[in-house]
N, C-alpha and C positions, 0 to 999 in steps of 0.2 A: 307697738307704736308708743313713742314717748308721750306720757300723759301730762306733761308740763303745760300749764295754762299760759296763754299769750294774750296780749291786749292789742287791738287794732281798731281803726275807724273804717267803716264800710262805705264805699263810694258809689256802688251800683248794684243792680239786681240782674242776675243772669236769666236767660230765657227759660231755664229750668227752675227758677224761683229761689236760687241761692244768692246770698250776699257775696259781692265781689270786693276783695281788698288786696292791697299790695304789702308784702312783707319782704324787705330787702330786695325790691325790684322783681319779685316773683308773685304771680297771681295766686290767690287763695280763694277757693269757693267755700263759703261757710253756710252750712245748713242752719236755718232758723234765724239768720241775720237779715236786717233790712237796711237800705241806703240811709246814710246819715247817722247810723248808730255806732257808738263805741261799745265793743263787746269783748269779753274774754272767750277764748276758744281753745280747743285741743285739736291737734292734727289727727286725721283718720287714715289718709293715704298720701304718701309722698310720691310725686311723679317728676319726670324730667322737666316738663314745661310748666306744670302747675301743681298745686297741692289741693287736697280736699280736707275739710274740717267741719266741726259742729260747734254751735254756741254752748258755752257753759253758763254765762251770765250776761245780761244786757245792762251795761253801766249807764248808758245814755240812750233811752228809747226813742224811736222815731215817733213823730206825731201821728203817723198812720198805723202804728202797732195797736192791735186789739187782742183780747183774750180769745184763743182758739175755742170754737164751740164744742170741739170733740176732745175728750181726755187722752185719746190715743194719737193725737196729731203728730207729735215729735217722733213717734215710732212708725206709724202706718204710712205707707207710700201712696195710699189712695188720694191724698190731698197734699199740696205743697204750699198753699198760700193762705191757710186759715188764720195766720197771725197778721195778715195785712187787711186793712179796712176794705170792704167790697168796692167802694168808689175808687180807691187807689188801685185795686186789682184791675178795674176797667181801664184806668188811665195807663197802667203798665202795658196791658194788652194792646191798647190802641197805639202806643208808641212802638211796640214790637212790629205791628202791621206796617206802620209808616216807614220804619227803618228798613224792613225787608223789601218793601216796594222800591225804595231808593237803591238798596244794596244789590238785590238780585234782578230787579226789573228796570232800574234807571228811570222810574216814573214817580210823579207827584200828583195826587188827586186835586181836582179843582176845588172840591169842598169835602168836608168831613161830616158824615152823618152822625146824628146824636146816637149814643149807645142804646141798644135795646136790652133791658134788664128784667129779671124775674126773681123767683125765690132763690135763696142761697142755702137753705137747709131743707133736707128731706125731698129734694127734687129728683134724685136719680132713679130712673125706672128700669134701666138696663145695667147689668153688671155680670162679671164672671168672678165668682168667689172661689179661691183656692181652698182645698181641703187636704189636711195631712195629719196622720198620726205620728207624733214625735216620740220616739222610743225613750229618749233620755228624760223627757218630761212626763212620760206616760199620760199624755193627754192629746185630745183632738184640737186642732186649730182650724178656724174657718174665717176667711177674710181676704185682704189684699196683701201684697208683698210689703216687707219692710222697706223703708227708704234706702235706695242705692244697694239693694240686696235681693237675692233670689229666695230668701227665707220668708215664710209666712209670718205676718205680724200677729201677736197674741192679743186679740181684741175681744171685747164683749158687746160692742155696739158700733153702729156707724151712723153718724149724724147727717151725712149727705144722701145716703140711701133713703128711698121712700120708707116711712115708718113701718109699713107692713112687713118689711124685711130687715130694715136697719135696727129695729128693736128686738129682733129675733135671733141675733147672732149667738147669744148664749144658749138659747133653746135649741138651735141647730147643732151646736157643739155637743150638747147633751144627747140629742137624738142620734147622731152618728156614732157617738161613743158606745151606745147600747146596741148597735147593729152587729150582726155576725160579719158583715162586710166593711167594718169600720176602717180597715187599712187599704181598701181597694176602691174607694170613692175619691177621685182626684179633684173634682170641681162641681160646683152648683151654678147653673146659669139662671139669672134672674130676669124675668120679663113681666112687666106690670102694665095693665091697661087702666082705663078710667074706673072700671068696676071690679076687676079681678086681678089677683097676683098669681103668677106661675113660677114654680121652681123646677128646673130640669136637673136631675141627678145623674151625672155620668158615672157609670159603674163598670169596673173591669172584670167582674166575675158575675155569674148568674146569682141573682138575689134569692135568698131563702124565703119561704112563705112567711116566716116570722118577720123578716126585714120588710117585706112588701106590706104586711099588715101594719107595721110600725110607721112606715112612711104615709100610708093612707090615713091612719089615725091622726098623725101630725097635721096633715092637710085639713082634715075635718075639724080638728080643734082650733086651728088658726085661720080657717077659711081661705085656704091656699090650694090652687090646682097643682097636682103632683104629676110630673112627667119623668120618664126614664129615658136614658140614652145609653144603650148597651154597646153601640159601635159608633159609626160616623153620624153626621148631622141628619142624614136620611132616616136613621133608626129612632129618632125622637118620637115618643108616643105618650099619650095621657093615660094614667091609670086611675086617677081620681080627680073629680067625681066622674062617674060613668057617663052621665048626661049633663052637659053644661053649655051655657052660651059661650061663644068664642071670646078670646081677648079682643078688645077694641078700644079705640080712642076717638074723640070727637074734635071736629073743627067747627065750633058753633057759628062763627061768622058766615061760613059757607053752607051751613046745614048739612054737613057731611059726617059720616061715620066710617072709620077704617077698621076693618077686621084683619087681624094678623095672627100668625103662629109664633110661638116662642123663638123659633130660629130665624124669623124675618128680621131684617134690619129696621129698627124704628129709632127715632130720636130719644135720647136719654131724659130729656127735660120737657115734659108735656106742655107746661105753660109757656115756656120759651118757644116751643115748636109752633104753638098757635100764633104767637107774636111774629115769629120769623116768617111764616107763610103769609100773614097779612102784609108784612113789610115788603116781601118780594113781589106780591101782586100789585101793591101800590107803586113800587119803584118801576115796574115794567110798564105802568100806565096803559093797561090793556084796554083795547077798544073792541066793540062788538064784531068788527070785521077782521080782527087779527087772527093770523095763523101762527101758532107758537110751537117751537121745538124745545122739548124738555129732555136734556141729555143727562144720563145717570139718574133716571127718574125713580128708581126703587119701586116701592109698591104704590106709587102715584101720589105721594104726600103733597107735591106741588101741582102735579098734572091735573088732578080733579078740581081743586080750587080754581086754577086758571081757566078750566073749561067752563066754569060758571060765569066767566066774564068775557070770554073770547069766542070766535066762531069755531075754531078747531085747535086742538092741542095734540101733538104727537110725542109720546114718551118712548125713549130708547134706554135699554138697560141690559147689562151683560148677564145677569142672573136669571135663569129660567124660572126659578121659584118666585122671584120678585115680580117678573112679568105676569106670571099666572095670578099672583095675588093682586096685582094692579088691575087686571082684567076683571077679576071677581069683585073688586071694590067698585069699579065703574058700574057693573051690573047691579050691585047691591044698592048703589046710590042713584040708579037710573040716569047715569050720565052717558049719552050716546055720541057726543061730538069729540071723542078721543080715539086714538089708535095707539097700540103698544107693540113694540118690536124688540126682540132679543138680538143684541149685537154686542160684540166685544169692542168697546170704544177705545181700547188701548192698542188697536191695530192702526196701520197707516192708511188702509183702504177699507171701504164699507160697501156692503153688497145688497142689503135688503131695500125694500121699496121706499122707506122713509127718505133715502138719499135723494130721490128724484122729485120730491115735492118742493113747493115754494113756501117760504116762511117770512114773517114780518119781524118776529122777535125770538130771542133765544134765552133759555135759562140753563146754566151750567151748575151742577152740584156734584163734583167728582170726589173720589176718595182722596186720601192724603197724597197719593202720587201725582195728582193734578190731571190736567186735560190737554197736555201739549200735543198729543197725537191727533186730536180732533180739531185743533185750531185752524189748520189750512182749509179744512172743509167749511168751518164756520165763516171764515173770511170770504169764501167764494159765494156765500148766500146773499150778500148785499143787504143784510139786516141793518136797521137803523138803531136798534136798542138791544142791549144784552145785560143780564144780571148774572153775576158769578158768585155763588155761595161756596165758601172754602173752610176746611178744617185744618189747613196748613198754610200759614202766611208765606213760607218760602216758595211753594209751588204756585200759589196765587200770584206772587210777585213775578216769578218767571213767566207764567202764562200771560199775565196782563202786559208785561214788558214786550212780549212777542206780538201781541195784538196791537199795541200802540206803535211800536217802532217799525214793524214790518208789514202791518196790514191796515194802517190808516185809521184805527180807532182812537178815541179820546177817552181818558179816564175821568168820568164826571164826578164820581164820589166814592168814598170808602167808609165803612163803619164796622163796629164790632157788635157781636151778638153774645151775650153772656150765657151761653149754653152750658158751660162747665164751671160754675163758681168754685172758688177755692183750689182750682187746679191751674196749671199753665197751658192747658189745651185752649186754643183760640179758634172760635168760629167767627168768620168775618164775611163781609158782603161788599161787592164792588159793582158799580154801574158804569157801563161803557156805551158809547154811541158812535155811529159811523158818520 
């Protein structure tokens, strides 16, 4: 690729966090550039309809530009917005949600909720770190992929990961480089509770006694639970410490403790999760007589808090493991006014007993694919209030548009939850009423 530098003024920010500019009527996406900036750049990829480039120098910086907190920001693909002020990140995400609602759903909220914000550094409690021995460099890499690349970034720290792991990247590289199985460990799963940190080492060959001893010693040194995964997710098992309290997190407002396994889905940002749950419960305006349906309930992260305010809550989830965890957490917290059902909610018809009950309010918290399949059923319930928590503005917009245009709901309010600072991932919340 031609390394000649070019000068341009950036006019917008893409949904992936790249600056957008026009050069001879052709769109150029520029990594590291912000709207309003004049920058020099070099092309990285030329395509028929658009080009890709990266910043070389910022000649006129945006008022929203800040110094990235991580020295690896321009290389590592784990973050894409560290150069943008956190308040501006929120404004950008809010605009994306509103644009998607209009574009895909044809709807406009009556009001915009104030953004819910939390820590921007050291917040991430879940991650999948890639591991690779690079023959040409004769070294182990541990971390995330490079920006716009399948290659692992060569990093020594991570500022968004919880410090119990983010400050240990260099130590993990050293650990794996000394293992017999240094070339057959492809990833490390990170799962962190309020009191303990767990690392799950995926390994493609049986570990030697020496390697096992090294992993256990590393865990003891750094106060980390060590798990192994020789095959699929069901093979995950703890090897150190032999006896330990399980991973857990608290929701203090509701006096609840959630116990989870490293392979359970939990929110990446614990402080934001507490705020999100409180926000959802407030927005549902729960009454002591309410019967609530919680769809895509996971391990009961919303179900159990809602049960402390309502008469009954029914949680439905497609994962058998999550349903089992939800039931165990209900017992652990002595919550008896809940029921959990395993059901694939991405089918068009539903078969278990939860379908035949009556409900006053509904909570939706689907995966990125959204909840389009369950909307006709929700519409048939005649509920007066619904809250939809989304990690994908496009499917939120599609589903809300369907509820509003074809099923008589009104979109009361929409807001953003800053669950993933410094990234373009957007967590949002919508309130609808019938």
